[in-house]
Every structure is written in structure tokens, then in C-alpha cells.
Backbone as CSV, one residue per row, in Angstrom:
resi,resn,N_x,N_y,N_z,CA_x,CA_y,CA_z,C_x,C_y,C_z
1,UNK,7.067,-18.918,-10.086,5.910,-18.527,-10.108,5.557,-17.641,-8.532
2,UNK,4.683,-16.385,-8.883,4.538,-15.521,-7.708,3.417,-15.908,-7.133
3,UNK,3.285,-15.419,-5.811,1.991,-15.723,-5.177,0.852,-14.615,-5.835
4,UNK,-0.399,-15.177,-5.783,-1.368,-14.212,-6.428,-1.617,-12.957,-5.351
5,UNK,-1.789,-11.620,-5.897,-2.174,-10.671,-5.289,-3.738,-10.719,-4.768
6,UNK,-4.170,-10.840,-3.588,-5.628,-10.988,-3.334,-6.593,-9.899,-3.862
7,UNK,-5.970,-8.594,-3.769,-6.543,-7.387,-4.400,-6.952,-7.819,-5.842
8,UNK,-5.872,-8.396,-6.582,-6.158,-8.428,-8.098,-7.238,-9.510,-8.220
9,UNK,-7.126,-10.640,-7.623,-7.782,-11.899,-7.915,-9.212,-11.933,-7.338
10,UNK,-9.520,-10.791,-6.395,-10.642,-10.606,-6.028,-11.483,-9.643,-6.954
11,UNK,-10.864,-8.791,-7.929,-11.388,-7.929,-8.748,-11.466,-8.493,-9.984
12,UNK,-10.246,-9.305,-10.646,-10.392,-9.755,-11.997,-10.164,-11.263,-11.641
13,UNK,-10.791,-12.242,-12.360,-10.647,-13.592,-12.301,-9.462,-14.077,-12.943
14,UNK,-8.920,-13.446,-13.986,-7.641,-14.015,-14.780,-6.923,-12.442,-15.067
15,UNK,-5.682,-12.689,-15.515,-4.934,-11.622,-15.994,-5.444,-11.046,-17.286
16,UNK,-6.153,-11.759,-18.090,-6.627,-11.343,-19.287,-7.760,-10.346,-18.966
17,UNK,-8.538,-10.691,-17.880,-9.803,-9.867,-17.339,-9.017,-8.237,-16.889
18,UNK,-8.010,-8.350,-16.420,-7.552,-7.216,-15.880,-6.618,-6.466,-17.053
19,UNK,-6.081,-7.095,-18.024,-5.678,-6.587,-19.257,-6.759,-5.871,-19.911
20,UNK,-7.829,-6.614,-20.238,-9.009,-5.896,-20.872,-9.848,-4.720,-20.234
21,UNK,-9.486,-4.853,-19.034,-10.199,-3.634,-18.134,-9.394,-2.430,-18.429
22,UNK,-7.958,-2.687,-18.375,-7.001,-1.688,-18.452,-7.299,-0.917,-20.096
23,UNK,-7.120,-1.928,-20.727,-7.256,-1.649,-22.153,-8.598,-0.787,-22.599
24,UNK,-9.517,-1.151,-22.158,-10.882,-0.664,-22.259,-10.897,0.831,-21.793
25,UNK,-10.089,0.980,-20.726,-9.950,2.347,-19.980,-8.961,3.400,-20.830
26,UNK,-7.692,2.735,-20.988,-6.571,3.684,-21.452,-6.332,3.655,-22.809
27,UNK,-7.143,2.619,-23.309,-6.591,2.123,-24.775,-5.415,1.313,-25.193
28,UNK,-5.105,1.128,-26.107,-3.892,0.058,-26.483,-3.316,0.580,-27.849
29,UNK,-1.754,0.297,-27.872,-1.331,1.107,-29.167,-0.200,-0.228,-29.519
30,UNK,-0.334,-1.189,-30.466,0.343,-2.070,-30.829,1.541,-1.676,-31.781
31,UNK,2.779,-1.698,-31.738,3.733,-1.034,-32.888,4.313,-2.429,-33.477
32,UNK,4.212,-2.698,-34.659,4.969,-3.813,-35.160,6.041,-3.481,-36.243
33,UNK,6.974,-4.252,-35.951,8.266,-4.077,-36.902,8.207,-5.217,-37.892
34,UNK,7.537,-5.025,-39.171,7.468,-6.143,-40.103,7.436,-5.531,-41.454
35,UNK,7.705,-6.259,-42.384,7.396,-5.634,-43.735,6.169,-6.045,-44.175
36,UNK,5.568,-5.391,-45.092,4.149,-5.427,-45.496,3.001,-5.797,-44.599
37,UNK,3.151,-4.955,-43.426,2.130,-5.684,-42.359,1.613,-4.214,-41.833
38,UNK,0.611,-4.285,-41.157,-0.066,-2.786,-40.564,0.985,-2.532,-39.307
39,UNK,1.540,-1.389,-39.332,2.680,-1.081,-38.423,2.122,-0.506,-37.126
40,UNK,1.067,0.153,-37.141,0.275,0.415,-35.927,-0.900,0.097,-35.855
41,UNK,-1.367,-0.600,-34.792,-2.734,-0.745,-34.521,-3.061,-0.216,-33.071
42,UNK,-4.214,0.584,-33.116,-4.457,1.380,-31.752,-6.161,0.772,-31.557
43,UNK,-6.311,0.966,-30.182,-7.740,0.817,-29.855,-8.039,2.024,-28.747
44,UNK,-8.796,2.775,-28.932,-8.984,4.153,-28.064,-9.899,3.543,-26.839
45,UNK,-9.172,4.065,-25.766,-9.874,3.719,-24.217,-10.925,4.574,-24.288
46,UNK,-11.794,4.026,-23.320,-13.327,4.756,-23.179,-13.157,5.522,-22.119
47,UNK,-12.112,5.592,-20.910,-12.237,6.278,-19.818,-12.879,5.671,-18.673
48,UNK,-12.801,6.184,-17.458,-13.373,5.789,-16.343,-15.048,5.926,-16.374
49,UNK,-15.426,6.881,-16.837,-16.690,7.441,-16.682,-17.572,6.139,-17.152
50,UNK,-17.262,5.696,-18.270,-18.176,4.552,-18.910,-18.049,3.289,-17.742
51,UNK,-16.732,2.958,-17.140,-16.725,1.985,-16.075,-17.575,2.227,-14.978
52,UNK,-17.688,3.624,-14.560,-18.487,3.859,-13.502,-20.138,3.595,-13.736
53,UNK,-20.285,4.038,-14.879,-21.697,3.958,-15.219,-22.074,2.250,-15.199
54,UNK,-21.178,1.540,-15.944,-21.263,0.000,-15.861,-21.373,-0.515,-14.463
55,UNK,-20.617,-0.084,-13.619,-20.533,-0.440,-12.202,-21.967,-0.179,-11.639
56,UNK,-22.464,1.028,-11.778,-23.736,1.579,-11.367,-24.631,0.620,-11.587
57,UNK,-24.864,0.060,-12.684,-25.856,-0.848,-13.373,-25.831,-2.077,-12.458
58,UNK,-24.467,-2.572,-12.362,-24.429,-3.605,-11.487,-24.684,-3.618,-10.061
59,UNK,-24.414,-2.464,-9.409,-24.852,-2.279,-7.980,-26.375,-2.094,-7.957
60,UNK,-26.975,-1.318,-8.955,-28.271,-1.293,-8.941,-29.309,-2.501,-8.935
61,UNK,-28.705,-3.513,-9.865,-29.013,-4.767,-9.904,-28.970,-5.581,-8.485
62,UNK,-27.672,-5.345,-7.763,-27.782,-5.973,-6.373,-28.551,-5.479,-5.354
63,UNK,-28.509,-4.031,-5.456,-29.173,-3.606,-4.349,-30.799,-3.404,-4.265
64,UNK,-31.363,-3.801,-5.524,-32.644,-3.497,-5.543,-33.406,-4.569,-5.106
65,UNK,-32.961,-5.957,-5.145,-33.898,-6.948,-4.218,-33.633,-6.776,-2.828
66,UNK,-32.566,-5.947,-2.010,-32.513,-6.082,-0.970,-33.348,-4.905,-0.439
67,UNK,-33.992,-3.985,-1.304,-34.946,-3.027,-0.789,-36.310,-3.596,-0.894
68,UNK,-36.393,-4.653,-1.879,-37.993,-4.898,-2.094,-38.311,-6.199,-0.994
69,UNK,-37.494,-6.695,-0.147,-37.776,-7.539,0.815,-37.615,-7.155,2.112
70,UNK,-38.143,-7.906,3.176,-38.067,-7.552,4.435,-37.041,-8.426,5.133
71,UNK,-36.517,-9.459,4.519,-35.587,-10.423,5.183,-34.495,-9.642,5.474
72,UNK,-33.692,-10.426,6.372,-32.199,-9.807,6.489,-31.263,-10.025,5.454
73,UNK,-30.378,-9.109,4.992,-29.622,-9.471,3.996,-28.400,-10.400,4.265
74,UNK,-28.354,-11.129,3.608,-26.990,-12.230,3.981,-25.742,-11.349,3.653
75,UNK,-24.577,-11.919,4.277,-23.394,-11.558,4.339,-23.013,-11.635,2.760
76,UNK,-23.381,-12.495,2.049,-23.013,-12.543,0.533,-23.413,-11.451,-0.047
77,UNK,-24.851,-11.154,0.168,-25.701,-9.848,-0.517,-24.959,-8.589,-0.042
78,UNK,-24.733,-8.633,1.163,-23.811,-7.346,1.743,-22.451,-7.017,1.028
79,UNK,-21.857,-8.167,0.779,-20.332,-8.197,0.223,-20.426,-7.792,-1.012
80,UNK,-21.526,-8.296,-1.816,-21.671,-7.889,-3.262,-21.853,-6.594,-3.570
81,UNK,-22.566,-5.717,-2.435,-22.366,-4.505,-2.834,-21.662,-3.587,-2.066
82,UNK,-20.565,-4.073,-1.564,-19.507,-3.335,-0.671,-18.100,-3.427,-1.586
83,UNK,-17.175,-2.372,-0.992,-15.909,-2.368,-1.591,-14.834,-2.510,-0.578
84,UNK,-14.590,-3.797,-0.313,-13.753,-3.940,0.966,-12.214,-3.374,0.714
85,UNK,-11.803,-3.315,-0.437,-10.461,-2.688,-0.641,-10.294,-1.300,-0.492
86,UNK,-11.649,-0.538,-0.437,-11.492,0.855,-0.133,-12.221,1.009,1.155
87,UNK,-12.446,0.173,1.935,-12.904,0.303,3.297,-14.444,0.798,3.052
88,UNK,-15.151,0.394,2.273,-16.609,0.808,2.199,-17.493,-0.477,2.117
89,UNK,-17.778,-0.493,3.425,-18.769,-1.774,3.764,-20.250,-1.432,4.000
90,UNK,-21.015,-2.053,3.005,-22.582,-1.944,3.348,-22.957,-2.711,4.241
91,UNK,-23.718,-2.316,5.433,-23.910,-3.100,6.525,-25.599,-3.130,6.568
92,UNK,-25.892,-4.172,7.175,-27.421,-4.460,7.533,-28.085,-3.187,7.923
93,UNK,-27.488,-2.298,8.885,-28.249,-1.283,9.360,-28.510,-0.196,8.173
94,UNK,-27.419,-0.052,7.387,-27.584,0.876,6.069,-28.816,0.427,5.262
95,UNK,-28.802,-1.023,4.878,-30.010,-1.453,4.203,-31.420,-1.094,4.877
96,UNK,-31.291,-1.504,6.157,-32.572,-1.316,6.973,-33.091,0.154,6.913
97,UNK,-32.044,1.214,7.286,-32.433,2.496,7.149,-33.029,2.988,5.840
98,UNK,-32.393,2.369,4.551,-32.788,2.609,3.329,-34.157,2.225,3.193
99,UNK,-34.434,0.980,3.754,-35.905,0.473,3.536,-36.984,1.180,4.423
100,UNK,-36.566,1.916,5.333,-37.339,2.693,6.122,-37.837,4.032,5.518
101,UNK,-36.928,4.511,4.570,-37.378,5.648,3.679,-38.419,5.445,2.877
102,UNK,-39.272,6.213,2.325,-40.340,6.176,1.571,-40.228,7.070,0.415
103,UNK,-40.841,6.821,-0.823,-41.313,7.509,-1.838,-39.905,7.988,-2.433
104,UNK,-40.007,9.272,-3.080,-38.864,9.732,-3.714,-37.560,9.825,-2.626
105,UNK,-37.754,10.098,-1.569,-36.384,10.051,-0.575,-35.882,8.728,-0.928
106,UNK,-36.391,7.343,-0.878,-35.880,6.218,-0.821,-35.200,5.985,-2.084
107,UNK,-35.650,6.429,-3.164,-35.390,6.334,-4.556,-33.819,7.145,-4.678
108,UNK,-33.779,8.350,-4.092,-32.726,9.243,-4.424,-31.840,8.657,-3.247
109,UNK,-31.962,8.232,-2.182,-30.943,7.815,-1.479,-30.303,6.661,-1.887
110,UNK,-31.078,5.677,-2.267,-30.735,4.353,-2.975,-29.618,4.703,-4.195
111,UNK,-30.224,5.549,-5.132,-29.360,6.117,-6.181,-28.173,6.647,-5.996
112,UNK,-28.005,7.580,-4.780,-26.516,8.158,-4.283,-25.925,7.052,-3.768
113,UNK,-26.407,5.995,-3.091,-25.587,5.009,-2.699,-25.019,4.112,-3.461
114,UNK,-25.719,3.574,-4.509,-25.417,3.031,-5.579,-24.332,3.792,-6.302
115,UNK,-24.421,5.242,-6.716,-23.519,5.837,-7.186,-22.379,5.576,-6.661
116,UNK,-22.237,6.002,-5.313,-20.963,5.881,-4.473,-20.380,4.693,-4.439
117,UNK,-21.091,3.314,-4.169,-20.264,2.291,-4.428,-19.723,1.942,-5.555
118,UNK,-20.532,2.568,-6.860,-19.882,2.261,-8.410,-18.681,3.011,-8.305
119,UNK,-18.620,4.295,-7.976,-17.305,5.083,-8.125,-16.298,4.357,-7.131
120,UNK,-16.590,4.001,-5.835,-15.778,3.207,-5.290,-15.237,2.123,-5.955
121,UNK,-15.820,1.257,-6.451,-15.415,-0.067,-7.081,-14.633,0.398,-8.209
122,UNK,-14.890,1.433,-9.278,-14.134,2.079,-10.209,-12.937,2.540,-9.828
123,UNK,-12.801,3.139,-8.493,-11.615,3.675,-8.071,-10.598,2.767,-7.698
124,UNK,-11.351,1.583,-6.981,-10.421,0.493,-6.486,-9.723,-0.201,-7.650
125,UNK,-10.650,-0.577,-8.523,-9.950,-1.156,-9.753,-8.961,-0.243,-10.652
126,UNK,-9.105,1.233,-10.604,-8.075,2.034,-11.148,-6.710,1.916,-10.391
127,UNK,-7.101,1.982,-9.011,-5.727,1.956,-8.179,-5.050,0.587,-8.287
128,UNK,-5.748,-0.399,-8.255,-4.908,-1.542,-8.800,-4.416,-1.694,-9.915
129,UNK,-5.062,-1.073,-11.048,-4.628,-1.253,-12.168,-3.290,-0.255,-12.261
130,UNK,-3.476,0.728,-11.660,-2.097,1.593,-11.712,-1.069,0.688,-11.283
131,UNK,-1.262,0.014,-10.030,-0.140,-0.710,-9.390,0.516,-1.758,-10.481
132,UNK,-0.485,-2.412,-11.311,-0.129,-3.645,-11.994,0.774,-2.731,-13.178
133,UNK,0.557,-1.798,-13.696,0.910,-1.202,-14.817,2.458,-0.600,-14.113
134,UNK,2.561,-0.294,-13.028,3.842,0.100,-12.575,4.779,-1.125,-12.514
135,UNK,4.241,-2.135,-11.720,4.942,-3.105,-11.682,5.356,-3.981,-13.003
136,UNK,4.377,-3.751,-13.933,4.689,-4.235,-15.410,5.882,-3.568,-15.977
137,UNK,6.097,-2.344,-15.590,7.079,-1.596,-16.194,8.425,-1.969,-15.613
138,UNK,8.493,-2.740,-14.591,9.942,-3.277,-13.822,10.152,-4.431,-14.604
139,UNK,9.283,-5.253,-15.249,9.742,-6.455,-15.685,10.832,-6.316,-16.721
140,UNK,11.447,-7.352,-16.813,12.788,-7.205,-17.240,13.006,-6.950,-18.769
141,UNK,11.969,-7.494,-19.511,11.915,-7.579,-21.009,11.598,-6.175,-21.421
142,UNK,10.477,-5.469,-20.343,10.075,-4.227,-20.506,11.047,-3.081,-20.179
143,UNK,11.525,-3.390,-19.056,12.777,-2.353,-18.540,13.888,-2.303,-19.604
144,UNK,13.996,-3.220,-20.383,15.377,-3.362,-21.158,14.576,-2.680,-22.450
145,UNK,13.406,-2.292,-22.848,13.059,-1.784,-24.189,12.311,-0.395,-23.817
146,UNK,13.073,0.687,-24.548,12.571,2.176,-24.165,11.289,2.157,-24.724
147,UNK,10.858,1.416,-25.999,9.585,1.777,-26.606,8.496,1.287,-25.809
148,UNK,8.774,0.151,-25.165,7.752,-0.697,-24.187,7.674,0.233,-22.858
149,UNK,8.749,0.706,-22.355,8.593,1.367,-21.117,7.696,2.727,-21.524
150,UNK,7.826,3.428,-22.656,7.277,4.696,-22.729,5.750,4.474,-22.962
151,UNK,5.496,3.337,-23.684,3.982,2.864,-24.014,3.571,2.594,-22.418
152,UNK,3.988,2.190,-21.571,3.538,1.699,-20.180,3.400,3.150,-19.527
153,UNK,4.609,4.047,-19.497,4.347,5.335,-19.107,3.051,6.036,-19.434
154,UNK,2.772,5.941,-20.746,2.000,6.542,-21.291,0.470,6.219,-20.626
155,UNK,0.363,4.774,-20.465,-0.806,4.430,-20.180,-1.044,4.646,-18.605
156,UNK,0.049,4.586,-17.719,0.129,5.188,-16.564,-0.495,6.648,-16.443
157,UNK,0.191,7.363,-17.100,-0.378,8.786,-17.236,-1.880,8.984,-17.593
158,UNK,-2.078,8.316,-18.611,-3.686,8.372,-19.033,-4.643,7.836,-17.935
159,UNK,-4.197,6.668,-17.116,-5.105,6.168,-16.252,-5.043,7.095,-14.766
160,UNK,-3.841,7.696,-14.607,-3.740,8.613,-13.476,-4.521,10.177,-13.765
161,UNK,-4.660,10.587,-15.339,-5.399,11.473,-15.388,-6.649,11.039,-15.554
162,UNK,-7.109,9.810,-15.579,-8.731,9.658,-15.716,-9.041,9.610,-14.130
163,UNK,-8.033,9.015,-13.401,-8.434,9.112,-11.785,-8.490,10.610,-11.445
164,UNK,-7.592,11.297,-11.571,-7.586,12.836,-11.166,-9.017,13.354,-11.602
165,UNK,-9.511,13.127,-12.885,-10.741,13.892,-13.610,-11.936,13.344,-12.750
166,UNK,-12.228,12.055,-12.467,-13.148,11.489,-11.837,-13.292,12.182,-10.506
167,UNK,-12.042,12.240,-9.651,-12.118,12.783,-8.198,-12.435,14.171,-8.451
168,UNK,-11.799,15.040,-9.373,-12.125,16.242,-9.507,-13.513,16.612,-9.653
169,UNK,-14.439,15.695,-10.582,-15.703,15.786,-10.841,-16.646,15.461,-9.445
170,UNK,-15.935,14.561,-8.794,-16.671,13.988,-7.496,-16.680,15.360,-6.701
171,UNK,-15.415,15.940,-6.565,-15.383,16.968,-5.731,-16.261,18.114,-5.769
172,UNK,-16.349,18.445,-7.320,-17.164,19.703,-7.555,-18.692,19.172,-7.292
173,UNK,-18.959,18.029,-7.499,-20.346,17.776,-7.215,-20.870,17.644,-6.047
174,UNK,-19.989,17.370,-5.084,-20.206,17.356,-3.807,-20.210,18.794,-3.065
175,UNK,-19.371,19.439,-3.561,-19.502,21.288,-3.187,-20.928,21.730,-3.602
176,UNK,-21.308,21.285,-4.734,-22.357,22.003,-5.270,-23.525,21.429,-4.476
177,UNK,-23.656,20.158,-4.470,-24.721,19.437,-3.637,-24.663,20.126,-2.235
178,UNK,-23.639,20.100,-1.676,-23.306,20.413,-0.205,-23.984,21.960,0.071
179,UNK,-23.644,22.619,-0.918,-23.937,24.225,-0.773,-25.698,24.391,-0.928
180,UNK,-26.197,23.744,-1.977,-27.661,23.598,-2.129,-28.344,23.072,-0.997
181,UNK,-27.898,21.948,-0.353,-28.753,21.414,0.914,-28.552,22.022,2.153
182,UNK,-27.342,23.028,2.350,-27.133,24.011,3.269,-27.981,25.091,3.141
183,UNK,-27.991,25.675,1.723,-28.908,26.815,1.359,-30.463,26.496,1.752
184,UNK,-30.958,25.144,1.441,-32.248,24.797,1.373,-32.669,24.648,2.985
185,UNK,-31.782,24.070,3.824,-31.675,23.717,5.230,-31.869,25.231,5.843
186,UNK,-30.846,26.255,5.587,-30.987,27.473,6.172,-32.392,28.161,5.851
187,UNK,-33.060,28.216,4.667,-34.357,28.846,4.473,-35.271,28.136,4.905
188,UNK,-35.337,26.757,5.186,-36.334,26.370,5.832,-36.429,26.388,7.355
189,UNK,-35.279,26.608,7.864,-35.061,27.236,9.499,-35.588,28.310,9.502
190,UNK,-35.211,29.313,8.459,-35.650,30.830,8.554,-37.100,30.836,8.574
191,UNK,-37.627,30.105,7.687,-39.333,30.070,7.495,-39.775,29.331,8.871
192,UNK,-39.351,28.480,9.198,-39.771,27.901,10.481,-40.121,28.726,11.951
193,UNK,-39.104,29.843,11.738,-38.908,30.639,13.063,-39.719,31.910,12.923
């Protein structure tokens, strides 16, 4: 019996949960060698974008009550919206600063924070899943079976492509937003002088 990897058990409560998450992202291909049966059974993966959206909904649900109250957030509440595996810790001062914002600015900043946390959670899961797939490829029965190794290699490549695609999208979004914000700031400064 192997000791539990704390990153894995913090993210997924069971190996089945981890397997289901990976399958939902990269899909699954089951090849059978039997007579008079369905030889190939596939399930198409939905990719990481759907996972980011799902995480965003969860983060929104955890963040909203913290913004509606003046009570200090508890450690458990802050932990629920943090991503310790990637070093993203949402602290009380962050919540207090967000509470101080008003109107559309508060909604915009809360939405951006929620989106960043959702992306970080999804990336953490994806990176841990990548490690699990790579470890699985080394398991003796899989290592001895060329078809099984090829299937895992395909899953690893799909997951890596999903990670790369999400990170590329994020980089493009940040560049576009940064340029717009910079331009607006420059125009405002020019009008003020």
C-alpha cells in the first residue's frame, strides 16, 4: 500500500473521482478483444474550459456570502476560495478590500477574482492529473502493454494541449485587457492635464 499523495486527496476524495475528472476532460477509449461484442467504446472529453466554468460557479457561490456580510471571514471560508497547491491564498485583506468597492467596480473585481481562482483550481487539477497519468504509465501492467501505453500517452498529450490552450487564452486576454487599461489611463491622464 502506498501513502496517499496529499495533493491528490485534497483535490479528489477517491481515485474514482480523479478518474472521472480526467475522463471528463480528455475522454476515454475502451478497446475490447472479444467475439460478438462492441470492440470500441469511446467517450468524448469536454476539455478544460467546461471545468473552468464549473469551478467559477463554485467560487461565485463561496465568495458571494463573504461580500454580503461585514463579519470577518473564517479560515475555512478563506480556504474554500483559495488554491494552496498553486500558492493562491485569498486573505482577509483581499475580502475587505473587495467589500470596500462599490457598484459596478465591486461586481467587476469580484468576477475577475472568481475567474482567477477558478482558473487556478482547474490548472491545479490538470497538473495533478498529468502527474497521475504519467505515474500510471509506469505501472507494470501498463508498461508491458504497448496499446495501454499508447492510450495513456494520447491522454497525456490531450491534457497537455488543453493546459497549453487555456494558458494561451489567458495570456491573450491579459495582454488585450492590459493594453486597453493602459490606453484608458493614458487618455484620462492626458485629459486631466
